[in-house]
C-alpha positions in Angstrom: -20.2 31.1 -30.8 -24.0 31.3 -30.8 -26.2 30.2 -27.9 -27.2 27.0 -29.7 -23.5 26.0 -30.0 -22.9 26.1 -26.3 -22.8 22.5 -24.8 -25.8 21.7 -22.6 -23.6 21.2 -19.6 -22.3 24.8 -20.0 -25.6 26.5 -20.6 -26.5 29.2 -18.1 -29.3 27.1 -16.5 -27.0 24.0 -16.1 -24.2 26.1 -14.6 -26.6 27.8 -12.2 -28.0 24.5 -11.1 -24.6 22.9 -10.7 -23.2 25.8 -8.7 -26.2 26.0 -6.4 -25.8 22.4 -5.3 -23.8 21.7 -2.2 -20.5 20.0 -3.1 -20.7 16.3 -2.4 -18.0 14.4 -0.5 -16.4 11.5 -2.1 -14.9 8.8 0.0 -13.4 6.8 -2.9 -9.9 8.0 -1.9 -10.3 6.5 1.6 -11.6 3.2 0.1 -8.7 3.0 -2.4 -5.9 3.5 0.2 -7.6 1.2 2.6 -7.8 -1.4 -0.1 -4.2 -1.1 -1.0 -3.0 -1.3 2.5 -5.3 -4.2 3.3 -4.2 -6.2 0.3 -0.5 -5.5 0.8 -0.3 -6.2 4.6 -2.5 -9.3 4.6 -0.8 -10.8 1.5 2.6 -10.2 3.2 1.4 -12.1 6.2 0.1 -14.9 4.1 3.3 -15.1 2.0 5.6 -15.1 5.1 3.6 -17.8 6.9 3.2 -19.9 3.7 7.0 -19.9 3.3 7.5 -21.4 6.7 5.3 -24.4 5.6 2.7 -23.9 8.4 -0.8 -25.2 7.9 -3.7 -23.4 6.4 -5.2 -23.0 9.9 -2.3 -21.0 11.1 -2.3 -18.9 8.0 -6.0 -18.1 8.5 -5.5 -17.2 12.2 -2.6 -14.9 11.6 -4.2 -13.5 8.4 -7.5 -12.6 10.2 -5.7 -11.2 13.2 -3.8 -8.8 10.8 -7.0 -8.1 8.9 -9.0 -7.0 11.9 -6.3 -5.4 14.0 -4.3 -3.6 11.3 -7.5 -2.5 9.5 -8.8 -1.0 12.7 -5.5 0.8 13.3 -5.6 2.3 9.8 -9.2 3.3 10.2 -8.5 4.9 13.5 -5.6 6.8 12.1 -7.7 8.1 9.2 -10.5 9.1 11.7 -8.1 11.1 13.9 -6.4 12.8 11.0 -9.7 13.8 9.3 -11.1 15.0 12.6 -7.9 17.1 13.2 -8.4 18.8 9.9 -12.1 19.4 10.8 -11.1 20.9 14.1 -8.4 23.1 12.5 -11.1 24.6 10.2 -13.5 25.1 13.1 -10.7 26.9 15.1 -9.8 29.1 12.1 -13.4 30.1 11.7 -13.8 31.0 15.3 -10.6 33.1 15.2 -11.7 34.9 12.0 -15.1 35.7 13.5 -13.4 37.2 16.6 -11.0 39.2 14.4 -13.8 40.6 12.3 -15.6 41.7 15.4 -12.6 43.2 17.1 -10.6 44.5 14.1 -13.0 44.9 11.2 -10.9 47.5 9.3 -7.8 45.3 9.5 -9.7 42.3 8.2 -11.3 44.4 5.4 -7.8 45.4 4.4 -6.8 41.7 4.3 -9.6 41.1 1.8 -8.5 44.1 -0.2 -4.9 42.9 -0.4 -5.9 39.3 -1.2 -7.9 40.4 -4.2 -5.4 43.0 -5.3 -2.9 40.2 -5.5 -5.4 38.5 -7.9 -5.3 41.4 -10.3 -8.3 43.5 -9.1 -7.7 47.2 -8.7 -9.4 50.6 -8.5 -13.2 50.8 -8.2 -13.7 47.1 -9.1 -11.4 46.1 -6.2 -13.4 48.3 -3.8 -16.7 46.8 -5.0 -15.3 43.3 -4.5 -14.3 44.2 -0.9 -17.6 45.8 -0.2 -19.6 42.8 -1.5 -17.6 40.3 0.5 -17.5 42.2 3.8 -21.2 43.0 3.6 -22.0 39.5 4.7 -20.2 38.1 7.7 -20.5 34.4 6.7 -19.2 35.2 3.2 -16.4 37.3 4.8 -15.3 34.4 7.1 -15.6 31.8 4.3 -13.3 33.9 2.1 -10.7 34.2 4.9 -10.9 30.5 5.5 -10.2 29.6 1.9 -7.9 32.5 0.9 -5.9 33.2 4.0 -5.8 29.8 5.7 -6.0 27.6 2.5 -8.7 25.4 4.1 -11.7 23.9 2.3 -15.1 25.0 3.4 -16.5 21.4 3.3 -14.8 18.6 5.1 -15.4 14.8 4.9 -17.0 13.1 7.9 -14.3 11.5 10.1 -16.7 8.6 10.8 -17.5 7.9 7.2 -13.8 8.3 6.1 -12.8 5.8 8.8 -15.6 3.4 8.0 -14.8 3.4 4.3 -11.2 2.7 5.0 -12.0 -0.2 7.3 -14.5 -1.6 4.9 -12.0 -1.5 2.0 -9.3 -3.0 4.2 -11.5 -5.9 5.2 -13.0 -6.6 1.7 -9.8 -6.4 -0.3 -7.6 -7.7 2.4 -9.7 -10.8 2.6 -8.8 -11.8 -1.0 -5.4 -13.4 -0.1 -7.1 -15.5 2.5 -10.0 -16.8 0.4 -8.2 -19.8 -1.0 -6.9 -20.8 2.4 -10.3 -20.6 3.9 -11.8 -22.8 1.2 -8.9 -25.2 1.4 -9.4 -25.5 5.2 -13.2 -25.9 4.8 -13.0 -28.2 1.8 -9.6 -30.0 1.8 -8.1 -30.7 -1.6 -10.4 -28.3 -3.5 -7.8 -25.5 -4.1 -4.8 -27.6 -4.9 -2.3 -24.8 -4.6 -4.0 -22.2 -2.4 -1.0 -19.9 -2.2 -0.6 -19.8 -6.0 -4.3 -19.2 -6.7 -4.4 -16.6 -3.9 -1.4 -14.8 -5.3 -3.0 -14.5 -8.7 -6.3 -13.2 -7.2 -4.4 -10.7 -5.1 -2.3 -9.6 -8.1 -5.5 -8.8 -10.0 -6.9 -6.9 -7.0 -3.6 -4.9 -6.8 -3.9 -3.9 -10.4 -7.6 -2.9 -10.2 -7.1 -0.8 -7.0 -4.0 0.9 -8.6 -6.0 1.7 -11.7 -8.7 3.3 -9.5 -6.0 5.3 -7.7 -5.1 7.0 -11.0 -8.2 9.2 -10.6 -6.4 11.0 -7.8 -2.8 11.2 -9.1 -3.5 12.2 -12.7 -1.5 9.4 -14.2 -2.3 6.6 -16.6 -4.5 3.9 -15.1 -2.3 1.3 -16.7 0.8 2.8 -15.1 -0.8 3.1 -11.7 -2.1 -0.5 -11.9 1.3 -2.0 -12.7 3.0 0.3 -10.1 0.6 -0.9 -7.3 1.0 -4.5 -8.5 4.8 -4.1 -8.3 4.7 -2.6 -4.8 2.5 -5.4 -3.6 4.6 -8.1 -5.3 7.8 -6.6 -3.7 6.2 -6.5 -0.2 5.0 -10.1 -0.6 8.5 -11.2 -1.9 10.2 -9.7 1.1 7.8 -11.3 3.4 8.2 -14.7 1.6 12.0 -14.5 1.9 11.7 -13.7 5.6 9.4 -16.7 6.0 12.0 -19.0 4.3 14.8 -17.7 6.5 12.6 -18.4 9.6 11.6 -21.8 8.5 14.4 -23.6 10.3 13.1 -22.2 13.6 9.7 -23.6 12.9 11.2 -27.0 12.2 13.1 -26.9 15.4 10.0 -25.9 17.3 8.1 -28.8 15.7 
């Protein structure tokens, strides 16, 4: 293949520029899973309370309570989990720096065996070892990724948590929209639960389709799968609400 046949994105200049850039962090995964959880849990609350026959005001109160509290809980869990991964990488880096200082030959042998397992041998292997161990940062980075299996770049715990909470609030609010409008403008929605169910179903499908970017499956399959899971959760919640309705009538 001649130089002119090489795609522009794979030209030496384009590759050099792309590799020289710092890898960017994407928080789309945090947004998607926050959105899925927000839609499922809030819609489950709406479905169960609607089945009991309680007023739109009660549905709004319980829905917002779930939206704010459960969303914060999920965001906090994401924050702690992401920070734990970050701390694990920092600890591994400190340990490797100490090991290199105290046992440089042993650490150099680890590099040698790591790249020997990749197929390098002889003089080429020794050159690889020499180049990597000539720079301490490069040496430690290699041990972090090859020995510990940890990424060199971690997402920000605060941004990951914030994206999760934002998605939970935005998408989780969808099941409540029609009830808020019905409460504010009585009679405008007609059947707020039915309309809200349709809007939430559309949201389930869209979020599931976006999720396909991370699981390497068809967007159509992931969309219907997420829609099915959300429908099942809402169905269970609705049945529970129906079963508990006699207690509401007695209390009334």
